[in-house]
C-alpha positions as CSV (number, residue, x, y, z in Angstrom):
1,M,-8.2,11.6,-6.9
2,L,-9.7,7.6,-7.8
3,A,-12.2,9.9,-9.2
4,A,-9.6,11.7,-12.5
5,L,-8.4,7.9,-12.3
6,A,-11.7,6.8,-13.2
7,L,-11.9,9.4,-16.2
8,V,-8.1,8.9,-17.3
9,T,-8.5,5.5,-17.2
10,L,-12.0,5.1,-19.3
11,P,-10.3,5.7,-22.8
12,A,-8.5,2.7,-22.8
13,A,-11.3,0.6,-22.3
14,L,-11.8,1.0,-26.3
15,M,-8.4,-0.2,-26.8
16,W,-8.3,-3.0,-24.4
17,P,-11.7,-4.0,-23.0
18,A,-9.8,-5.8,-19.7
19,A,-8.7,-2.5,-19.0
20,L,-12.6,-0.7,-18.4
21,L,-11.6,-2.9,-14.3
22,V,-9.2,-0.1,-13.9
23,P,-12.1,3.2,-14.2
24,V,-14.9,0.8,-12.4
25,L,-12.6,-0.2,-9.4
26,A,-11.8,3.8,-9.0
27,L,-15.2,5.0,-9.2
28,T,-16.1,2.1,-6.6
29,G,-13.3,3.2,-4.6
30,C,-14.5,7.1,-4.8
31,V,-17.6,5.7,-3.8
32,V,-17.2,3.7,-0.7
33,A,-14.4,6.6,0.2
34,D,-17.2,9.2,0.9
35,W,-20.3,6.3,1.5
36,G,-21.7,8.3,4.3
37,Q,-22.0,11.5,1.9
38,Y,-24.0,9.2,-1.2
39,V,-26.7,7.4,1.5
40,F,-27.3,10.9,2.9
41,V,-28.1,11.9,-0.3
42,A,-29.8,8.8,-1.9
43,R,-32.2,9.2,1.3
44,E,-32.7,13.1,0.6
45,R,-33.1,13.2,-3.0
46,G,-33.4,9.9,-4.3
47,P,-31.9,7.3,-7.1
48,A,-32.6,9.7,-9.8
49,F,-30.5,12.9,-8.5
50,L,-28.1,10.4,-7.1
51,V,-27.0,9.3,-10.0
52,F,-26.8,13.3,-11.5
53,F,-24.1,14.2,-7.7
54,T,-22.2,11.1,-8.3
55,G,-21.7,12.5,-12.2
56,C,-20.8,15.7,-10.6
57,H,-18.6,15.1,-7.9
58,V,-16.8,13.1,-10.1
59,L,-15.8,16.2,-12.1
60,M,-15.3,18.8,-9.2
61,N,-12.9,15.8,-7.8
62,T,-11.3,15.3,-11.1
63,A,-11.0,19.2,-11.5
64,V,-9.3,19.6,-8.2
65,V,-6.7,16.7,-9.3
66,A,-5.9,18.4,-12.6
67,G,-5.7,22.2,-10.8
68,L,-3.4,20.3,-8.4
69,A,-1.1,18.5,-11.3
70,V,-0.8,21.6,-13.0
71,G,0.0,23.5,-10.1
72,L,3.0,21.3,-9.4
73,V,4.4,20.7,-13.0
74,Q,4.6,24.8,-12.7
75,W,6.3,25.0,-9.7
76,A,8.5,22.1,-10.4
77,L,9.4,24.0,-14.0
78,S,9.1,27.8,-13.8
79,G,11.5,29.5,-11.4
80,R,9.7,32.4,-12.3
81,F,6.1,31.1,-10.6
82,R,8.3,29.6,-7.2
83,R,9.6,33.3,-6.6
84,M,5.9,34.4,-6.8
85,Y,5.2,32.8,-4.0
86,R,8.3,32.6,-2.2
87,V,8.2,33.7,1.5
88,E,10.4,36.3,2.7
89,A,12.1,35.9,6.3
90,S,11.6,38.5,8.9
91,V,13.3,39.5,11.0
């Protein structure tokens, strides 16, 4: 969630430079939340790969959040979509 917040709020920094604090804090929170994973990657593959890995991880987390958001909107607005996943009670 924090990775998606970092990417979504990044364009706001173009309009208001102080808004750059939000994506920086969100990305920092994302890295701190998975600190052990980042330490492992840095130790095994080095700092250059860590930069690549962090970018891929941010994009992957953003894709997961986007998929969740689309699914929730479809569920909320589409009766047909909700019926596809309705569980019928068995006797």
